[in-house]
N, C-alpha and C positions, 0 to 999 in steps of 0.2 A: 532432705524434706520432701514431702509428698507433692506440694504444689496444687493439690486439689482444693484447698481452702481459700475462701474469699474473706477478707476482712472489710466490714462495712461500717459506716458511721452515719448516725442521723442525729440531727439537733433540733430540739422542739422547745417549748416554753419551760424555762428552768431544768431542762433535761438535756442529757448527753447519753446516747445509746450507741454501743458498739457490738457488732455480732461476728462470730468466727465459727467455721466448722473444722472438725478434726476427725482424722481416720482413727477413732478410738471409741469404746463404749462410753456412754454418759456416766456409768458407775466408775470407770477409770479417771475421767476427767473430773468428777466430783471428788474423788480421792486425792487428786493433785491439788484441789483447792482446799481440803480440810485436814490433811495430815502435814504438821509443821515441817517435818523433813523434806517433804516433796515441795511444798509452797516455797520454801527457802530456795530451792534450785531454780525457780522460773519467775518469781516476782519481780518486776521492775525491768527497765530497759537493759539492753546489752551493756556489758562492762560494769555491772554492779554486782554486789554480794549481799546477802541477808544474814548477818551474823546472829541476829536475833529473830526468832520466830516462834511465837508462843500462841497457842490456840486452846481455849475453853469452849469447845463446840457444844453449846447448848443455849436455848433462848435466855438472854440475860448474861451469857457468858462473854468474857472479854478476849480480845486478841492484841497482840503487839508485834509489828514487824519493823525492824531497823534496818533500812537499806543503806548500804555504804557504797559511795562512788569511788572510782579508781584513785581519786586524790585524798581519800580518808574522810570525806564530808559525810556525815550521818544524817538520814532523813527518817525520823521515828514516825510511825502511823500507829495510831491507837483506834480501837473501836469496839463495838459490842454487837452481839448477834441479836436481832429482833425477831427474826423467824428462820426456822430450819425444816425443810422438807427433804430428807435424804434423797439424793440422786435427782432432785427436782428443782429446788430452790433454795437460795441463801439470801436473807435481807440483813444487812449490817450498816451500822453507822461508821463513818471514816471521819477521823479528827487528825488534822495536820498541824496543830497548834505548836507542837515540838519541832517542826521543821526549822532550819537554820534562819538566823535573822535576814541574811541576804536573800533567801528564798521568799520570805515574807515581804520583803521590800519589792522584790520583782513582781509578786502577786499584786501588791497595792499599786505599782506603777501601771500594770495591766488594767487594774480595776479603773484608774483614772482615765486610761487611753479609751476605754469603752464607755465613758460617760458617768462612771460612779466616783465615789470618794473612798479613801482608805477605809477598809473594813476590819473586822477581827479575824481571827483564824479561820482557815477554810475548813468547813464541815460540810459532808454531804451524806445522803442515804444511798447505798449501793444495793441493787437487786440483781442477783445473778441467777438466771434460769438455765437449766441444763435440759436440752431436749433431744430425743432420739431421732436420727434421720437414717433410716435403714440400718446399715452397720456403722454408720458415723454417728457423731453427736454435734450438736451446735450449742454455743454459749451465747447468751445475750446478757451484756452488762449494762444496766441502766442506772445512771447516776442522776439523783434529784438533788438540785442545789436551792438554797434559800433565794437566790435571785438570779435573773439573766445575767447581771453584771458579773457575779461569781463564775457562772458557767462560762461566759465569754472570756474572763480573764484567765481561767485555767486551760481553756481550749487554746488561747493565744500562747500559752507557756508549753504546748507541745502534748497535750493529753492524748490525742489520737496517736500520735507517733510512740508515745509511752506504752499505751495499750497494745499497739501493733507489735512492738518489740517483746513485750511480755508474752504475747500469745505465740510469737516465734519460738521464745525459749520454752513454753509450755509444749509446743509441738514437738521439739527436739527431745524433751523429757518423755513425753509420752511414747515417741518411737523407740525409746530405750527400755520401756517398762514391759515386763512379761504381760501377754495377753491371755485372759482366761476364757 
């Protein structure tokens, strides 16, 4: 790995933002986010696979990623694209309502610990910006939650570490891809 990239996290009102730079063009990074065969290779923390990765890349189009842990537990994620600006920005909904019951119970436990009550399935709006930085690119992932309670609960469940590991996997994938 190149080691020139820095992972940063910011937390604000109903928001969680993480950024990371990569030694690759933003076009290549965007491609890794929008082509199912590539997204399946890096999405999620270490030691998971993505046996299902379907993308209908258009405003209103849907996507589905099923992440599978080493013990065979599946974590389905559904969403739809709200806005697409090729090589610049993706805005999408994320719906974790199909995650396993024990994951939902852990989410509700964390909601209670941060002063809330059990809520419904976790949903958020994710904006991903792709910026050019010389020969490198920077990704900014901005999650907007319906409440600070949901934000704090998912942060307590390891959201920052999950994104960091995903980006490490993305960096490894980008290093293996031909540069144009």
